[in-house]
C-alpha positions in Angstrom: 257.9 34.2 143.1 258.3 30.2 144.1 262.4 29.9 145.5 264.0 32.8 146.6 267.4 31.2 147.5 269.5 30.1 144.7 269.6 26.3 143.6 272.7 26.0 145.2 276.4 24.6 144.0 275.9 21.1 143.1 277.7 20.2 140.3 280.9 18.6 140.2 283.7 19.1 141.4 284.7 21.8 143.8 281.8 23.8 142.8 280.0 21.0 144.7 278.7 22.8 148.0 275.1 22.3 148.6 273.8 24.5 151.1 276.9 26.3 152.2 277.3 29.8 150.0 273.8 29.9 148.7 272.7 31.0 152.2 272.1 34.3 154.1 274.6 33.8 156.4 277.1 35.8 158.7 280.7 35.2 157.6 284.0 36.3 159.4 287.6 37.0 157.9 290.8 37.0 159.8 292.8 38.8 157.6 296.2 38.6 159.4 296.3 35.1 158.8 293.9 34.6 156.0 296.0 32.9 153.3 299.4 33.3 151.2 299.6 36.8 150.6 298.7 38.0 154.0 302.2 35.6 154.9 304.0 37.9 151.7 302.7 41.3 152.8 304.0 41.0 155.9 307.5 40.1 155.3 310.0 38.5 152.8 309.2 34.7 152.2 311.6 32.3 150.5 310.5 30.6 147.7 311.1 27.4 149.5 308.8 28.1 152.1 306.0 29.2 149.5 306.3 25.5 147.9 306.0 24.0 151.2 302.8 26.1 152.2 300.9 25.4 148.2 303.0 21.6 148.1 300.8 20.8 152.2 297.1 19.4 151.2 295.9 21.9 154.0 294.4 25.5 153.0 295.7 28.7 154.6 292.9 31.1 153.5 291.3 31.8 156.7 287.7 32.5 156.8 284.4 31.4 158.6 281.3 30.4 157.7 277.9 30.0 159.5 276.5 27.7 157.5 279.4 24.9 156.6 282.3 23.5 155.0 282.7 22.9 150.9 283.0 19.2 149.9 286.0 18.3 148.4 286.6 16.2 145.1 287.7 12.9 147.1 284.4 13.1 148.3 285.3 11.5 151.9 282.2 13.3 153.3 278.9 14.1 151.4 278.2 17.4 154.0 279.7 19.1 156.8 277.3 21.8 157.9 278.3 23.9 161.4 277.7 21.9 164.5 274.2 22.8 166.0 275.5 23.6 169.8 271.7 24.4 170.9 268.5 25.4 169.3 265.1 26.7 170.7 261.6 28.3 169.7 261.6 31.8 170.9 258.9 32.8 173.7 256.6 34.2 171.3 256.7 31.4 169.2 257.4 33.0 166.0 261.3 32.8 166.1 263.9 30.0 165.9 267.5 30.8 167.6 270.2 28.4 167.3 273.9 28.2 168.6 276.7 27.0 166.1 280.5 26.5 165.8 281.8 28.5 162.7 283.6 26.3 160.2 286.6 27.2 158.3 284.5 25.9 155.1 288.2 24.1 153.7 287.8 20.8 155.3 291.7 20.6 155.0 293.0 23.9 157.3 296.0 24.9 159.0 293.8 27.3 161.1 291.4 26.5 163.9 288.2 28.0 164.3 287.6 30.0 167.3 283.8 31.5 166.4 280.3 30.9 167.9 277.3 32.1 165.9 274.4 32.7 168.1 271.4 33.0 165.0 267.5 33.9 165.3 265.5 34.5 163.3 262.1 35.7 164.1 258.7 36.0 162.0 257.6 39.8 163.2 254.5 40.0 160.5 253.1 41.8 157.4 256.1 39.6 155.6 259.1 41.2 157.9 261.8 38.7 159.0 263.9 39.7 161.9 267.4 38.0 161.2 269.5 39.0 164.4 273.0 37.8 165.0 275.3 37.4 168.1 279.4 36.5 167.2 281.6 35.3 170.1 285.3 35.1 169.3 286.7 32.8 172.1 290.3 32.7 170.7 293.0 32.2 173.5 295.4 34.0 171.1 294.9 37.7 171.3 296.5 38.0 167.7 293.1 35.9 166.1 291.1 39.2 165.2 288.4 39.3 162.8 288.0 42.6 160.9 286.6 41.7 158.0 282.9 40.6 158.1 279.4 39.8 156.6 276.4 40.9 158.2 275.0 38.8 156.0 276.5 37.0 153.0 273.5 35.8 151.0 271.3 36.5 148.1 268.2 35.4 145.5 267.7 33.0 142.5 268.2 35.3 139.8 265.6 33.6 137.4 262.7 34.0 140.6 263.8 37.9 141.3 265.7 39.3 138.0 264.9 43.0 138.6 267.3 44.7 141.4 266.7 48.2 142.6 268.6 49.9 145.7 267.2 53.0 147.3 269.4 56.2 147.6 269.1 57.9 150.4 266.2 60.4 149.6 264.5 56.7 149.1 264.5 56.6 146.1 264.4 53.4 144.1 267.4 53.5 141.3 268.4 50.0 139.2 271.3 48.3 140.6 273.4 49.2 137.2 273.2 53.2 138.9 275.4 52.3 141.7 277.4 48.9 140.1 277.8 49.7 136.3 278.6 46.5 134.5 282.7 47.6 134.1 282.5 47.2 138.1 279.7 45.1 138.7 281.9 43.7 141.8 282.7 46.8 143.4 281.6 48.3 146.7 279.3 51.3 147.4 278.8 52.9 151.1 275.7 52.4 153.0 275.4 56.2 153.8 275.3 56.7 149.9 272.3 54.5 149.9 269.0 55.0 151.6 269.5 51.3 153.7 267.6 48.8 152.2 267.7 46.8 148.8 264.8 44.8 146.5 265.2 42.4 144.2 261.5 41.8 142.4 259.7 39.5 140.1 259.1 41.9 137.8 259.0 45.9 137.7 255.3 46.2 138.6 254.2 48.0 141.8 252.5 44.5 143.0 255.0 42.3 142.1 256.1 39.7 144.1 259.5 40.9 146.0 261.9 40.3 149.1 263.8 43.4 150.4 266.9 43.6 152.8 267.2 46.0 155.2 270.8 46.9 156.1 270.8 50.2 157.5 273.0 53.2 157.2 275.6 52.9 160.1 273.3 54.5 162.5 276.6 54.5 165.4 279.3 55.1 163.7 280.1 59.0 164.8 279.3 57.2 168.6 281.9 54.1 168.0 284.8 56.2 166.2 284.6 58.8 169.4 284.5 55.9 172.0 287.8 54.5 169.9 289.1 58.0 169.5 288.8 58.3 173.9 290.1 54.7 174.6 286.8 53.0 175.2 286.0 49.5 174.1 284.1 50.0 171.0 283.3 47.6 167.6 282.7 49.9 164.3 286.1 51.3 163.0 284.7 53.1 160.0 281.6 53.1 157.4 279.9 49.6 156.1 279.5 48.9 152.3 277.6 46.7 150.2 278.3 45.0 147.4 275.0 43.4 145.1 276.3 41.8 142.0 274.8 38.9 139.8 277.6 35.6 141.0 280.0 35.1 137.3 278.9 37.7 135.4 279.6 38.8 133.0 282.4 35.8 132.4 280.7 32.8 132.6 277.1 34.3 130.9 279.0 34.9 128.3 280.4 31.7 128.3 278.9 28.6 129.5 275.6 29.7 131.0 274.8 32.0 127.8 271.9 29.7 127.5 270.6 31.2 130.8 267.5 32.1 129.8 266.1 28.9 128.5 268.2 26.2 130.5 267.1 24.7 133.6 266.7 27.1 136.5 269.1 24.3 138.9 271.9 23.7 136.2 273.6 27.0 136.7 274.8 28.7 139.9 271.9 31.4 139.3 272.8 33.7 142.0 272.7 37.5 142.7 274.6 37.9 145.8 274.6 40.4 148.4 276.8 41.1 150.5 276.3 43.6 153.0 280.3 44.5 155.0 280.0 46.2 158.2 283.2 47.7 158.9 283.1 45.8 162.6 286.1 44.4 164.3 285.5 41.4 166.4 288.5 40.7 169.2 289.5 37.8 171.0 287.0 37.5 174.1 284.7 39.5 172.6 280.8 39.5 171.4 279.1 41.4 169.1 275.5 41.5 167.8 273.8 42.7 164.1 270.1 42.9 163.5 268.9 43.6 159.9 265.9 42.5 158.1 264.1 40.6 155.7 260.6 41.7 153.9 258.9 39.5 151.7 255.8 41.3 150.1 254.3 43.0 147.2 256.5 45.5 145.5 255.5 48.8 146.6 254.1 47.4 150.1 257.7 46.0 150.5 259.5 49.1 149.4 257.5 50.7 152.2 257.9 48.4 154.9 261.8 48.7 154.6 262.0 52.6 154.2 260.3 52.3 157.7 263.0 49.7 159.3 266.0 51.2 158.6 266.3 53.0 161.7 265.5 49.5 163.4 268.8 47.7 162.0 270.9 47.8 165.1 274.6 46.7 166.1 277.0 46.6 168.5 279.5 45.5 171.3 278.0 43.1 173.7 279.6 42.7 177.6 278.1 40.7 180.2 278.7 40.8 183.6 280.1 38.0 186.4 277.4 39.4 188.7 274.2 39.3 186.3 274.7 35.9 184.3 273.1 33.1 185.3 274.8 29.9 186.3 274.2 26.6 184.4 274.7 23.4 186.5 276.0 20.4 185.1 275.1 17.1 186.2 276.5 13.9 185.9 274.6 10.5 185.9 277.1 7.0 185.8 280.1 9.4 184.5 277.7 11.1 181.9 276.5 14.3 181.6 272.7 14.5 181.7 270.1 17.5 180.8 267.8 17.0 184.2 268.9 15.1 187.2 266.7 13.5 190.3 265.5 15.6 192.8 268.8 16.3 195.3 271.3 15.2 193.1 274.3 17.9 193.5 275.4 19.2 190.3 279.5 18.2 189.3 279.7 21.7 188.6 278.3 25.3 187.6 279.3 27.1 184.5 278.1 30.7 183.3 275.6 31.1 180.6 277.0 33.8 178.5 280.8 34.2 177.9 281.9 36.9 180.5 284.9 38.6 180.7 287.9 36.2 180.8 286.2 32.9 180.0 286.2 30.3 177.5 283.3 28.4 176.5 282.7 24.0 177.4 281.7 21.5 175.5 279.9 18.3 175.5 281.8 15.7 172.3 281.4 12.2 171.7 283.7 10.2 170.5 281.9 8.4 167.4 284.2 5.6 167.4 283.6 4.9 171.1 281.2 6.3 172.2 282.7 7.9 174.9 282.0 11.5 175.8 283.6 13.9 177.1 283.9 17.5 178.7 286.3 19.7 176.7 287.5 23.1 175.9 289.1 21.6 172.5 286.3 21.2 169.5 289.4 19.4 167.6 289.4 17.0 169.9 288.5 14.1 167.6 289.8 15.5 164.5 292.5 14.1 163.0 295.7 16.5 162.8 299.2 16.6 162.1 302.2 19.1 162.7 303.1 21.3 159.7 307.0 22.3 159.2 306.3 25.6 157.1 309.8 26.7 157.2 309.0 30.1 158.2 311.9 32.3 159.4 312.1 33.5 163.1 312.4 36.7 162.2 309.4 36.5 159.8 306.3 38.7 161.9 304.1 35.8 161.6 306.8 32.7 162.7 305.2 32.0 165.9 301.8 31.3 164.5 303.2 29.1 161.7 306.0 27.8 163.3 302.8 25.8 165.2 300.9 24.9 162.6 298.9 21.7 162.4 296.9 20.5 159.4 293.3 19.5 160.4 291.5 17.2 158.8 287.6 17.7 159.2 286.5 15.3 156.6 288.1 12.7 158.3 286.7 13.7 162.2 284.8 11.4 164.3 283.3 13.5 166.4 279.3 14.4 167.4 279.7 18.2 168.7 276.4 17.9 171.3 276.1 21.0 172.9 277.9 24.3 174.8 277.4 23.3 178.5 278.7 27.0 179.1 281.4 29.3 180.2 284.6 28.6 182.4 287.1 31.6 184.0 290.5 31.3 182.7 291.8 32.7 185.7 290.6 31.8 189.3 288.5 34.4 190.3 288.6 36.2 193.9 286.5 34.4 196.4 285.3 30.9 197.6 283.5 28.0 196.2 285.2 28.2 192.4 286.9 24.8 191.5 289.3 23.8 188.5 287.4 21.4 186.3 290.0 18.8 186.4 289.5 19.2 190.3 285.4 18.7 190.2 285.1 16.6 186.7 286.3 12.9 187.2 289.2 11.7 184.7 287.5 10.0 182.1 284.6 12.8 181.7 287.4 15.6 181.6 290.9 14.1 180.1 294.0 15.6 181.4 294.6 19.6 180.3 296.6 20.7 177.5 297.2 23.4 175.4 293.9 23.4 173.4 291.9 21.4 176.4 292.6 24.0 179.0 291.2 23.8 183.0 288.9 26.3 183.7 287.5 27.8 186.7 284.1 27.2 187.2 281.1 29.7 188.3 281.1 30.0 192.1 277.4 30.0 193.7 276.7 32.5 196.0 
């Protein structure tokens, strides 16, 4: 079927967003602070405040991509993708894993992203592609909760794979419009009302080239709800839902794209969207994981494989122990971080390799204007920002968040986000051997701590 990925929005104006929306990716949304409606729904907001928020050049929407940012009309940047902080092959050399810092896709924003996306794509044979994500929320604020997720957001090129079907609970394939009629093409359906998979094909023939997405049927729903009832840690609040629709249909297909069948396939969005919405919550300091599958094969074989994989879709809360988590040494040579050092060189500090409870990530950053490298917890260290006067009343429930708002200009950043060094502890641990980073590291490497550049405790070595 050629390319399954849509051509990406590469037109002029605000639609110019190459390789940002039209990709398979995880997305997280903080509903509490997502846009003007979230402010208005929480309390009275004077018209003057709404006008002030609308007038600033910074957006108030709060969702975080695993791909990158939208390119502004001003063309101050050609692109801005989520910085890759680590990457490697899997041990079996059949997969690739990466760690990225998720970006608020509006390059001018009032929000800071506290999301790390660990991604793994693995070929497990027979055209099956295993997709695994670990998502970590490192916000120091206890109210930055991500409660609307896409796992994944993605889809296919309409002109390559125009025939869509969704499995029913008995695994009978039904046309997409049996679940999503033209009167409500962008609606949702419970995962439990499907068989846990869908398929897009080049034709209706059994041997036609096809791509299936296996999203599961909420295998842990009752278990997770029982944990919530008992007051135990949990991640799933309720049942997940699926959205499956042709982007901008019928509006643009009855208008400027009405000749879509004959026009060049890269001249319009050409995108069938699949949005899997698990009813999961990602709280500050927590990590969740999710695994689903893509299957590329002939239609009948892809369907059989997809059906067999439904039970293997998995997800949940991840918790790491300080006892079992490996320590990562950080070496300095001439006041610069190096990955390896000469034999006998002592590490400047050790950090945890995983987000253990009460920890915060530590990064290696470079100021591209000077070439100077620093170790910091603040990924916005070299992103221009300014304080904002939004004039939200102190009586408003969200005044604390918005009264301290800053406007960030990611399109003007002068940072190279080089890598994640590890995780330090926010509070001093029991026992000996742990040091404050400000004590263990030189000042020109670890700047004076402040409200966003945190002074953490290192991992002690027994």
